[in-house]
TORBA-864705 format. One line per 3 residues: for each residue x, z, y of N, C-alpha, C. Coordinates in steps of 0.05 Angstrom, whole numbers. Each point is the difference from the previous one (the first is absolute). Layout:
<pts>
X/Z/Y/X/Z/Y/X/Z/Y  ...
</pts>
This chain:
<pts>
17/0/-24/-17/0/24/18/0/25  -8/-16/20/16/-1/24/-14/17/22  3/-7/25/-4/21/20/-21/-5/20
-15/-22/-2/-21/-5/19/-26/-2/-15  -22/7/13/-26/0/-13/-8/-28/-9  8/-20/15/-7/-27/-8/15/-8/-26
24/11/-4/14/-4/-25/-15/12/-23  -11/24/5/-15/14/-20/-24/-17/-8  -14/-11/19/-24/-16/-6/8/-26/-15
23/-11/7/9/-24/-13/5/5/-30  12/23/-6/9/5/-28/-19/18/-15  -19/12/15/-19/18/-14/15/21/-16
23/9/9/17/17/-17/-12/28/0  -6/10/-24/-9/27/-4/23/18/-6  4/20/17/20/21/-6/-15/21/-16
7/4/-25/-16/17/-17/15/25/-9  -14/22/-2/10/24/-13/-23/8/-18  0/-10/-24/-24/2/-17/5/18/-24
-19/0/-19/2/17/-23/-5/-17/-25  15/5/-21/-4/-13/-26/-4/21/-21  -17/-7/-20/-5/19/-22/-7/-17/-25
11/8/-23/-5/-14/-24/-3/19/-24  -15/-8/-20/-4/17/-23/-5/-17/-25  11/9/-22/-5/-13/-26/-6/21/-21
-18/-7/-18/-9/19/-21/1/-13/-27  8/15/-20/3/-12/-27/-27/0/-15  -21/11/12/-27/-1/-12/-15/-23/13
-4/-22/-15/-12/-23/12/-30/4/6  -12/21/-11/-27/6/7/-4/16/25  22/10/11/-1/17/24/2/-17/25
-16/6/20/1/-15/25/15/16/22  18/-14/13/17/14/20/-10/-3/29  -24/-10/4/-10/-5/27/-1/27/15
-8/21/-13/-1/27/13/28/10/7  20/-6/-18/27/7/6/11/-14/25  -6/-26/2/8/-16/23/-13/11/25
-25/7/-2/-14/12/23/13/25/10  5/19/-19/12/26/8/28/-4/12  15/-18/-13/27/-4/10/0/-12/28
-17/-20/5/-1/-12/27/-12/19/20  -18/17/-8/-11/20/19/22/19/9  18/8/-18/22/17/7/20/-14/18
0/-26/0/19/-16/16/-14/-12/25  -24/9/6/-15/-11/23/15/1/26  17/21/3/14/3/25/20/-23/5
7/-14/-20/20/-22/3/-13/-26/8  -26/-2/0/-14/-24/8/-29/3/0  -13/-6/22/-28/6/4/-16/-25/7
12/-24/-2/-14/-24/8/-15/-13/-23  12/0/-24/-13/-13/-22/11/12/-26  -15/-4/-22/9/9/-26/-8/-21/-21
13/1/-23/-7/-18/-21/13/8/-27  -11/-11/-21/10/5/-27/1/-26/-16  18/-2/-18/0/-20/-21/0/15/-27
-18/-7/-17/-4/15/-25/-1/-20/-24  10/10/-22/2/-18/-24/-6/16/-25  -16/-11/-17/-3/12/-27/18/-16/-19
15/15/-16/19/-13/-18/-12/-23/-15  13/-23/2/-10/-24/-13/-20/-15/17  -6/9/24/-20/-12/16/11/-14/25
-15/0/22/8/-13/24/4/21/23  16/-8/20/3/17/23/-23/-5/19  -13/22/9/-21/-2/20/9/16/24
-5/-12/23/9/13/25/-23/4/19  -2/24/12/-20/5/20/13/13/24  -4/-11/24/13/11/24/-18/-5/24
2/18/20/-17/-2/23/11/18/22  -8/-6/25/8/17/22/-16/26/-2  13/22/10/-13/26/0/17/20/-15
-9/25/2/13/22/-14/-5/-1/-30  17/14/-15/-2/-1/-29/-28/9/-9  -11/21/11/-27/10/-8/-22/-21/5
4/-17/20/-19/-21/6/3/-24/-18  25/-8/-3/5/-25/-15/-5/5/-30  11/22/-10/-2/5/-29/-20/22/-6
-25/-4/9/-21/20/-4/-7/0/-30  -18/18/-7/-7/4/-29/-12/-26/-12  -16/-14/15/-12/-24/-10/21/-21/-7
19/-3/18/22/-20/-5/17/10/-24  7/25/-1/16/10/-22/-13/-3/-27  -26/2/0/-15/-2/-26/1/-28/-11
6/-20/17/1/-27/-9/27/-10/-10  21/17/5/27/-8/-7/10/16/-24  1/-12/-23/11/13/-24/27/-12/-7
18/17/-9/26/-10/-8/19/24/-3  19/-2/-18/19/22/-4/26/-3/15  2/-21/16/24/-5/16/-8/-10/28
13/11/21/-7/-10/26/20/8/22  -2/-14/22/16/7/24/-18/1/24  9/14/21/-16/2/24/17/0/25
-13/-3/23/15/-3/25/-17/10/23  12/15/18/-11/7/26/16/-14/21  -13/-12/20/14/-16/20/-5/10/28
22/-2/15/-3/6/29/14/-23/15  -14/-12/18/12/-22/16/-2/8/29  22/-5/15/1/10/27/-11/-19/21
-5/-24/-7/-8/-20/20/-29/2/7  -17/7/-19/-29/2/6/-14/-26/3  14/-23/-5/-13/-26/3/-22/-3/-20
-22/-13/8/-23/-2/-17/4/-16/-25  19/-20/1/4/-17/-23/12/16/-23  13/23/6/12/15/-21/-20/15/-17
-25/0/8/-21/13/-17/-8/-19/-23  9/-25/1/-5/-18/-22/12/10/-26  -14/-4/-22/10/9/-26/26/-12/-7
7/-23/12/26/-13/-6/23/18/9  -5/17/20/21/17/11/0/28/-12  -19/6/-17/-3/26/-12/13/0/-28
12/22/-7/13/2/-26/-17/18/-19  6/-2/-27/20/-16/-13/-3/-30/3  22/-14/0/0/-29/2/-2/-11/-28
-23/-12/-7/-4/-10/-27/7/-30/0  21/-7/-13/10/-27/-1/-9/-13/-27  -13/-23/2/-8/-14/-24/0/-30/6
15/-15/-16/-2/-29/1/-2/-12/-28  5/-25/-3/-3/-12/-26/23/7/-20  20/15/10/23/6/-17/3/30/-4
-7/16/20/9/28/1/-21/18/12  0/25/-8/-18/20/12/14/28/1  -3/14/22/9/28/3/-12/11/25
2/26/4/-10/13/24/22/18/11  3/1/26/22/14/13/-11/19/22  11/24/0/-5/19/22/27/6/13
2/-2/26/26/0/14/-1/18/24  20/17/3/3/17/24/27/-6/11  1/-12/24/26/-5/12/-2/-23/20
24/-9/8/2/-22/19/26/-16/-6  -4/-26/-1/23/-18/-3/3/-15/26  18/10/18/1/-11/27/6/-30/2
16/-10/-19/7/-29/1/-16/-16/-20  -25/9/-5/-16/-14/-20/-5/-29/8  1/-7/25/-6/-27/9/21/-20/-11
24/9/-4/21/-17/-11/-6/-7/-29  -9/21/-14/-7/-5/-29/-25/-18/-1  -18/4/18/-24/-17/1/7/-29/5
18/-4/18/8/-28/6/12/-14/-25  16/15/-15/11/-12/-25/-22/-6/-20  -20/18/-2/-22/-4/-19/-18/-23/10
-3/-3/26/-15/-23/10/13/-26/-8  27/0/1/14/-24/-7/-3/-7/-30  -8/20/-16/-5/-4/-28/-29/-7/-5
-16/-3/21/-27/-8/-3/-20/23/-3  9/24/4/-18/23/-2/-19/1/24  -25/7/-4/-21/1/21/-7/28/5
0/8/25/-6/28/8/-27/2/14  -15/22/-5/-26/4/14/1/23/19  22/15/1/3/22/19/27/-3/14
5/18/19/26/0/13/13/27/-4  -1/11/-24/12/26/-6/23/-2/-19  17/20/1/23/0/-18/-9/6/-29
-23/12/-3/-10/6/-27/-5/-26/-16  -13/-19/13/-5/-26/-14/26/-15/-5  19/3/18/26/-13/-5/13/12/-25
-1/26/-3/11/13/-23/-14/-9/-25  -26/-2/1/-16/-9/-23/8/-28/-8  2/-18/19/7/-28/-5/29/-1/-11
17/16/10/28/1/-10/1/10/-29  -15/21/-6/-2/10/-27/-10/-21/-19  -22/-14/8/-12/-20/-16/20/-23/-5
15/-8/20/18/-22/-3/23/7/-20  10/24/3/22/8/-18/-11/4/-29  -26/9/-2/-12/4/-27/-3/-26/-15
2/-23/14/-1/-26/-14/25/-4/-17  21/14/7/26/-4/-13/5/19/-23  -15/23/0/4/20/-21/-26/16/-3
-6/9/-25/-23/16/-5/6/30/0  25/7/5/10/27/1/-5/11/28  -20/18/4/-7/9/26/22/17/13
16/14/-16/22/15/11/20/-19/13  5/-22/-13/19/-21/11/-12/-12/25  -27/-5/-1/-13/-11/24/3/18/24
-5/26/-4/3/19/22/29/3/9  18/0/-19/29/1/7/8/-23/18  -8/-25/-8/7/-23/16/-14/0/27
-25/9/0/-15/2/25/13/18/20  11/23/-10/12/20/18/24/-11/16  12/-21/-11/23/-13/14/-8/-11/27
-25/-9/2/-10/-13/24/-14/20/19  -8/23/-11/-17/19/15/17/20/15  13/-8/21/14/19/17/-20/14/18
-5/25/-6/-20/14/15/-7/26/-14  -23/11/7/-9/26/-11/-24/-5/-18  0/11/-24/-24/-4/-16/0/19/-24
-25/7/-8/-6/10/-26/-23/-18/-9  1/-10/-24/-21/-18/-10/-7/6/-29  -25/-6/-7/-8/2/-28/-14/-26/-7
5/-9/-25/-10/-26/-9/-14/4/-26  -24/-11/-2/-17/2/-25/-1/-28/-13  6/-1/-25/-1/-26/-15/-24/-1/-18
-9/-24/-8/-23/-2/-18/5/12/-28  26/4/-7/7/12/-25/-3/30/-1  -7/11/24/-4/29/1/24/16/8
20/-13/11/24/14/10/-1/5/30  11/22/8/4/6/29/30/3/4  10/-16/19/28/3/8/1/10/29
17/20/4/3/12/26/29/-3/10  3/-7/25/27/-4/10/3/12/28  22/13/5/7/12/26/24/-15/10
0/-6/26/22/-16/11/27/15/-4  22/-15/-1/26/12/-6/10/22/19  -10/0/25/7/21/18/-20/23/0
-22/-3/-13/-20/21/-2/-14/7/25  -6/-19/17/-14/5/25/-27/14/-5  -15/-10/-20/-27/10/-5/0/18/-25
-16/21/1/-1/18/-23/-16/-12/-23  6/8/-24/-14/-8/-24/7/20/-22  -20/8/-16/5/20/-21/-18/-6/-24
7/13/-22/-15/-4/-25/-8/27/-12  -22/-1/-16/-10/25/-12/-15/-7/-26  -10/21/-13/-14/-4/-25/-21/22/-4
-19/-6/-17/-20/20/-9/-4/-5/-30  10/19/-16/0/-3/-29/-21/20/-10  -20/-10/-14/-21/18/-12/-2/-7/-30
-17/15/-14/-4/-6/-28/-15/-27/-4  -16/-8/20/-16/-24/-2/15/-25/8  17/3/20/12/-25/12/24/7/17
16/-21/5/24/3/17/-4/-18/25  3/11/23/-2/-15/25/27/1/15  8/-22/12/25/-2/14/-5/-11/28
13/12/20/-7/-6/28/25/-9/16  -5/-16/20/20/-6/21/-14/2/26  13/12/20/-14/5/26/20/1/23
-10/-5/24/17/2/24/9/29/4  -17/19/-6/7/28/4/-9/17/-24  14/22/-5/-6/18/-22/-27/13/3
-10/3/24/-26/13/4/-23/-16/-15  4/-26/-3/-20/-16/-14/0/7/-30  23/5/-11/2/8/-28/-12/27/-4
5/18/19/-13/27/-1/-30/-3/0  -11/-19/16/-28/-3/4/-15/-8/-25  14/-14/-18/-13/-9/-25/7/20/-23
13/22/6/6/20/-20/24/-7/-17  16/-19/10/24/-8/-15/24/17/6  21/-4/-16/25/13/3/20/-18/14
9/8/23/20/-15/15/26/0/-16  10/-23/-7/25/-2/-16/24/-2/18  0/-21/17/24/-4/18/-6/-22/19
18/-3/19/-1/-23/19/12/-25/-14  -11/-23/7/12/-25/-8/26/-2/17  22/-6/-12/25/-1/14/2/-25/17
14/1/22/4/-25/16/11/-22/-18  -13/-24/2/9/-22/-16/-10/0/-29  -16/19/-7/-8/3/-28/-25/-16/-6
-1/-13/-23/-24/-13/-10/-10/16/-24  -25/10/2/-11/17/-21/-23/-15/-13  -2/3/-26/-21/-14/-16/-19/21/-11
-26/-2/8/-21/17/-11/-16/-16/-21  0/9/-24/-13/-14/-22/-19/18/-15  -24/-9/-5/-19/16/-16/9/4/-28
20/-16/-9/11/2/-27/26/17/-1  16/-3/21/27/12/-1/6/20/23  -20/12/11/2/20/22/15/-11/24
17/16/13/15/-8/24/29/-2/-7  13/-21/8/29/-2/-4/13/-16/22  24/7/6/16/-14/21/12/-25/-12
-3/-22/15/10/-26/-10/28/-6/11  4/5/26/25/-8/13/1/14/27  24/5/10/4/11/27/19/-19/15
-11/-11/22/16/-18/17/13/18/22  26/3/-1/14/19/17/7/-11/27  1/18/20/8/-7/27/22/20/8
13/-6/22/23/16/10/-10/27/12  -25/0/8/-11/24/14/-30/2/-5  -12/21/9/-29/3/-1/-11/-2/28
-27/-2/2/-12/-3/27/-29/9/-1  -5/23/-13/-27/11/0/-9/6/29  -23/-9/7/-10/3/28/-3/30/6
14/9/20/-1/29/8/-28/8/9  -15/-20/9/-27/6/11/-20/8/-22  7/-5/-25/-17/11/-21/-1/30/2
23/13/6/1/29/1/-10/11/27  3/-15/21/-9/8/26/-30/-2/3  -12/-22/-11/-28/-5/7/-16/-11/-23
10/-22/-13/-19/-16/-16/-9/13/-26  18/11/-16/-8/10/-26/-17/25/2  -16/4/-21/-16/24/-2/19/24/-5
-6/23/12/18/23/-3/4/9/-29  -20/-5/-17/2/9/-28/14/-20/-18  12/-20/12/16/-20/-15/29/9/-2
13/-10/-21/29/3/-3/12/-28/-1  19/-5/17/12/-27/2/30/2/-4  10/-14/-20/29/0/-7/10/29/-3
-16/17/-12/8/27/-6/-4/20/22  -11/-9/23/-3/18/23/-30/5/5  -7/25/2/-27/8/7/-5/-8/29
-21/-16/6/-6/-8/27/-7/25/17  -16/18/-11/-9/24/14/24/17/8  18/4/-19/23/17/6/19/-13/21
2/-27/-2/17/-14/20/-12/3/28  -26/-1/2/-13/3/27/3/28/11  -1/20/-17/5/27/9/28/3/10
19/-11/-15/28/1/9/4/-15/27  -14/-22/4/1/-14/25/-7/18/23  -21/16/-3/-7/20/20/20/22/4
12/9/-22/20/21/2/25/-10/15  9/-24/-6/23/-10/14/-6/-6/29  -25/-8/6/-8/-5/27/2/26/17
-9/22/-12/0/26/14/29/10/4  16/-3/-21/28/9/2/16/-14/22  -8/-25/5/14/-15/21/-13/1/27
-21/16/3/-15/2/25/12/20/19  13/-9/21/14/19/18/-19/19/15  -25/-9/4/-19/17/15/-7/25/-15
3/1/-26/-7/23/-15/19/23/4  23/-6/12/20/21/6/-9/18/23  -19/-10/16/-10/15/23/-25/16/-8
2/27/0/-23/17/-8/-25/-5/17  3/-7/25/-23/-5/17/-15/-25/-9  14/-20/-11/-13/-24/-10/-18/6/-23
7/21/-16/-16/6/-24/-22/20/5  -1/12/23/-19/22/5/-29/-8/-4  -7/-24/11/-28/-9/0/-4/-25/-17
19/-5/-18/1/-26/-15/-15/2/-27  -13/-21/-7/-12/-4/-26/8/-28/-10  2/-2/-27/8/-26/-12/-26/-14/-10
-5/-23/10/-25/-15/-6/8/-27/-12  -11/-7/-23/6/-27/-12/-20/-21/10  9/-25/2/-18/-22/2/-9/-6/-29
-26/4/-5/-9/-3/-28/-1/-30/-7  6/-7/-25/9/18/-21/30/-2/-3  12/-22/11/27/-7/-5/20/22/10
-7/15/21/19/20/10/-2/27/-12  -18/3/-20/-6/27/-10/23/13/-15  11/-14/-19/22/11/-16/24/7/17
7/-19/18/22/5/18/-5/24/18  -25/4/9/-7/22/17/4/27/-14  -7/0/-26/4/25/-16/30/6/-1
16/-20/-5/29/5/-1/11/8/27  -9/-12/21/9/7/28/-8/28/6  -25/7/-4/-10/27/7/15/22/-16
5/-5/-25/14/20/-16/29/3/10  13/-22/6/28/2/9/2/12/28  -21/-5/16/1/10/28/-11/28/3
-14/9/-21/-13/27/2/-23/0/19  -15/-22/1/-23/-2/18/-26/-4/-16  -22/8/13/-26/-3/-14/-8/-30/-3
-10/-6/-24/-10/-27/-5/-30/0/5  -11/-20/14/-28/-1/6/-11/-28/-1  -24/-3/-12/-13/-26/0/-15/-3/27
12/-15/18/-11/-3/27/-14/-26/5  0/-18/-20/-13/-26/3/-18/-4/-24  -25/-7/5/-19/-6/-21/-1/-30/-5
2/-7/-25/0/-29/-7/-26/-8/-13  -11/-23/10/-23/-13/-13/11/-15/-24  -6/9/-24/12/-11/-24/-14/-26/-10
-19/-9/15/-15/-24/-8/10/-25/15  23/3/13/12/-23/14/26/-7/-14  7/-26/3/26/-10/-10/23/14/14
23/-1/-13/24/9/13/6/-19/23  5/10/24/3/-18/23/25/-17/-2  21/10/-12/25/-16/-3/-5/-24/-17
-18/3/-21/-4/-21/-19/-21/-20/9  -14/6/21/-22/-18/9/11/-25/13  -11/-23/-6/9/-25/13/-9/-1/29
19/-6/18/-7/-4/28/4/24/17  15/-3/22/6/23/17/-25/11/13  -19/-17/8/-24/10/13/-17/18/-18
-1/-8/-25/-15/16/-20/14/27/-3  27/0/-2/15/25/-3/-5/18/24  0/-11/24/-3/15/24/-28/13/2
-20/-16/-6/-28/11/1/-5/21/-21  13/-3/-23/-5/18/-22/11/28/4  20/3/17/12/27/4/-21/20/11
-16/-9/20/-19/18/11/-23/7/-19  -6/-19/-18/-20/5/-21/11/17/-22  26/-2/-4/13/13/-23/7/29/4
9/7/24/11/27/5/-15/14/23  -2/26/-4/-12/17/21/14/27/1  9/9/23/15/25/1/-19/24/-5
11/20/-13/-15/25/-4/8/19/23  -17/1/19/6/13/26/7/30/-4  -15/13/-18/5/29/-4/28/5/-11
13/-20/-12/27/3/-11/21/-7/21  -4/-22/15/22/-10/17/-2/8/29  -23/9/9/-4/6/29/20/21/9
14/-6/21/19/18/12/26/4/-16  4/-15/-22/23/2/-17/21/-21/7  25/6/-6/21/-19/0/1/-13/-28
-11/-24/-2/-3/-13/-26/25/-15/-7  12/7/-23/22/-16/-11/-14/-19/-20  -3/-25/8/-15/-20/-15/19/-15/-18
-6/1/-27/17/-13/-19/-13/-26/-10  14/-22/2/-10/-25/-11/22/-13/-16  -8/-19/-17/20/-13/-17/17/-21/14
-12/-14/19/15/-22/13/-15/-9/25  15/-15/17/-12/-13/23/7/-30/-3  -20/-17/-3/5/-28/-4/-3/-15/27
-25/-3/8/-5/-14/26/-3/20/23  -8/25/-6/-2/21/20/-28/4/11  -18/-19/-3/-27/2/11/-15/23/-12
0/2/-27/-14/21/-14/10/27/8  27/3/1/12/26/6/-8/9/28  1/-18/20/-6/8/27/-30/9/2
-17/-13/-15/-28/8/0/-4/28/-11  15/6/-21/-3/27/-13/10/21/19  23/-5/14/10/19/19/-20/4/23
-12/-21/9/-20/2/21/-25/16/-9  -8/-5/-25/-23/15/-11/5/30/0  24/8/-9/7/28/-2/0/14/27
10/-15/20/2/12/26/-26/0/15  -13/-23/2/-24/-3/17/-25/10/-13  -3/-5/-26/-24/9/-14/3/27/-14
25/4/-11/5/25/-14/9/23/17  10/-6/24/9/21/18/28/11/-7  16/-15/-14/27/10/-7/17/3/25
15/21/1/18/5/23/22/-20/2  11/-7/-24/22/-20/-1/-1/-12/-28  11/-24/-2/2/-13/-26/30/-9/-4
12/13/-20/28/-6/-6/0/-17/-26  8/-25/2/-3/-19/-22/25/0/-17  -4/3/-26/22/0/-20/-6/-21/-21
18/-18/-5/-4/-23/-18/18/2/-24  -11/0/-24/16/5/-24/16/-25/-9  -5/-23/13/15/-24/-6/17/-7/25
24/-10/-3/16/-9/23/-14/-22/15  9/-7/24/-13/-22/16/1/-26/-16  -23/-14/0/-2/-26/-13/7/-21/20
24/-11/-2/11/-18/20/0/-29/-8  -5/-6/-26/2/-27/-9/-24/-7/-17  -7/-25/0/-23/-10/-15/5/2/-30
-22/3/-16/3/-1/-29/-9/-27/-10  16/-12/-16/-6/-26/-12/-6/3/-30  -1/25/-9/-3/4/-29/-27/11/-8
-20/-1/18/-27/5/-10/-15/23/14  10/11/22/-14/20/14/-8/-11/28  -22/9/10/-11/-10/25/16/11/24
26/-4/1/15/5/24/2/-26/15  -9/-1/24/0/-25/15/29/-8/9  1/-21/16/26/-8/10/13/22/17
26/-2/2/14/21/16/-11/2/28  -8/-23/11/-11/0/27/-26/17/2  -14/3/-22/-25/15/1/4/30/-8
22/6/-14/6/27/-7/8/16/24  -13/23/4/6/15/25/29/9/1  12/8/-22/28/9/0/19/-24/2
-7/-22/-13/18/-23/1/1/-12/28  -23/-2/13/-1/-10/27/13/19/20  -6/26/-3/11/19/18/31/2/-2
10/-3/-24/29/1/-4/13/-24/14  -13/-23/-1/11/-24/14/0/3/30  -21/13/10/-4/3/29/16/23/12
2/22/-15/11/24/12/25/11/-13  9/-12/-21/25/9/-13/-2/28/-12  20/17/6/1/26/-12/-23/18/8
-13/-5/22/-22/17/10/-27/-9/-10  -1/-16/-21/-25/-12/-8/-20/20/-10  9/21/-13/-19/20/-10/-14/15/23
14/5/21/-13/13/23/-21/-19/13  6/-25/0/-20/-19/10/-25/-2/-17  5/2/-27/-23/1/-18/-17/25/5
13/22/4/-14/25/6/-18/-2/24  11/-12/21/-16/-4/25/-24/-18/-5  4/-21/-15/-22/-19/-5/-22/12/-17
8/17/-19/-19/12/-18/-14/24/14  14/13/18/-12/22/14/5/28/-12  19/1/-19/7/25/-12/19/16/19
0/27/-3/17/16/16/29/-1/-10  4/-1/-26/26/-5/-11/-4/-18/-25  22/-14/-8/-2/-18/-23/27/1/-15
-2/6/-26/24/0/-17/-7/-15/-26  18/-18/-7/-2/-15/-24/19/12/-21  -6/-6/-26/18/6/-21/25/-18/3
23/9/-9/23/-18/-1/3/-12/-27  14/-22/-2/2/-15/-25/13/16/-22  21/14/6/14/16/-20/-18/21/-13
-16/14/17/-18/20/-11/-23/-13/-16  -8/-24/9/-21/-14/-16/11/-6/-28  24/-9/-2/12/-7/-27/2/25/-16
9/23/12/3/25/-15/-27/10/-9  -21/-3/16/-26/9/-7/-12/-16/-24  6/-26/0/-10/-17/-22/15/6/-26
25/9/3/17/8/-23/8/-24/-17  3/-23/12/12/-24/-13/24/-8/18  19/-14/-12/22/-10/16/-8/-21/20
15/-2/21/-6/-19/21/0/-29/-11  18/-5/-20/1/-27/-11/-22/-5/-21  -18/19/-3/-23/-3/-18/-26/-6/17
3/1/26/-23/-2/18/2/-24/18  -23/-10/9/-1/-20/21/-6/16/26  18/-1/19/-3/14/26/0/-21/23
-5/-25/-7/3/-21/19/-16/3/26  -25/10/-3/-17/3/24/11/22/18  17/17/-10/12/22/16/27/-7/11
15/-18/-14/28/-5/6/5/-29/8  -18/-18/-7/4/-29/4/19/-12/-20  8/15/-20/18/-10/-21/-16/-8/-24
-5/-26/-3/-17/-10/-21/16/-6/-26  -11/8/-23/14/-2/-25/1/-28/-12  -16/-19/11/-1/-27/-10/11/-19/22
16/-19/-9/13/-19/19/-21/-17/15  -21/-9/-15/-20/-17/13/-15/15/22  -3/26/-4/-14/17/20/18/4/24
25/4/-5/19/3/23/-2/-24/19  -2/-24/-12/-2/-24/17/-26/0/17  -22/8/-13/-25/2/15/2/20/23
12/23/-7/2/22/20/17/-8/23  22/-15/-5/18/-8/21/-15/-19/20  -17/-18/-11/-15/-18/17/-19/17/18
-14/19/-13/-20/15/16/14/17/21  23/13/-7/14/17/19/9/-16/24  9/-25/-5/8/-17/23/-23/-6/18
-24/-3/-11/-24/-5/16/-7/25/16  1/23/-13/-7/25/14/20/6/22  26/-4/-6/21/6/21/-4/-19/24
-7/-25/-5/-3/-18/23/-24/8/17  -21/10/-13/-23/10/14/7/24/17  16/18/-12/8/24/15/16/-7/24
18/-20/-2/16/-8/23/-16/-11/23  -23/-12/-7/-17/-13/20/-17/21/15  -1/24/-10/-18/21/13/15/15/21
</pts>
């Protein structure tokens, strides 16, 4: 994706941060539609625009059902009652553009591919930034496309390579050579096999589990471990970066191959914001990591050294993302924790909503200050991140003007987001990021300028070193590109350099 809205319309590029879930059962009389429903419900936070399933009964055909809406709406009881099969995959999708054409079933996953030669279904979470180059090569081979997404390009690439070999592990291995980007994907074949693959740098999480009973054996693959918990399964382990895993109703789960890379690049934002707190990713508890983020934030806060600063202070989270970090901060600071903002739980997450105007309008509908808690208090407000800044400034304003807070001291558990994400999160161009733009305009004083714009009395961000320590993985196992501008993929570095030159030229003109 490039940097102007007209480019976005031209390419219809969906930046996705979605969810995948798959299950296979050795009992051919058992239907997994309910398992798919429960798993996707547990992963609803990763995508709220559309849902879908592909289901297969051993020896039968793949049937796919997908539609816009939440999981509970798309896969209601009536729909689930019509889909029988002991093997299936599912997908939740989130698209940031909000364009009406993306509500077409052609853009919703799983992507069910069927022609006169081949059939399979694919559920994909990720982004292939240079997918248009692959598409051009496939066009030259006579391939016809009906969408403008990287998902269809991957499907066409898989199908083309599958003409040369019937070994799906070999097909996926060859496909990975061309897919420089972030992805976790699961593939369902008519033979009843599910293949799962995580990109060699491990940008996107993926894990496996099982449920063994006297009646039957079920095996799962999911974007997060919370989905395996939701179906009563036993979380086994994470899929390793570059690993291809085979789920078979005959031979359980086994690793086929691991495609190694020089480093890892798990998205740090999984721990800061995206993943559910009850998930475990690459051996790290998300909930515990978020508590540590708050603890490190408090330990580095110079204002806490002043007893007067703490006299009238309370620690208030921005629900729900700031809650775990607030607990850690309050404990480390020795300050009272208080729920000072009431959340309307029937609204979408504002960060995940397509369109800035929708995000802006939703804040007032979503949050309301609890006046009895915050009035007259010095509120230490804990949030996970500041992306564009609009939402944060509205929350600060609500606490002061409507809640009657004496002061709002903003503490952010993630370092400043200064660079765009090309790997599947809705971080806009650097020019639109409040920290990226402020850094270009004001240099070393950019955080103070952000504070002024947001209206907070003080503002402190987490630093990168403490973020890495809180996550408890090595720096070379994480992608920190949005915080540092250091991209782990060469193709992304080239895109970033182009954008930065555009932003810098704009800054010079102001």
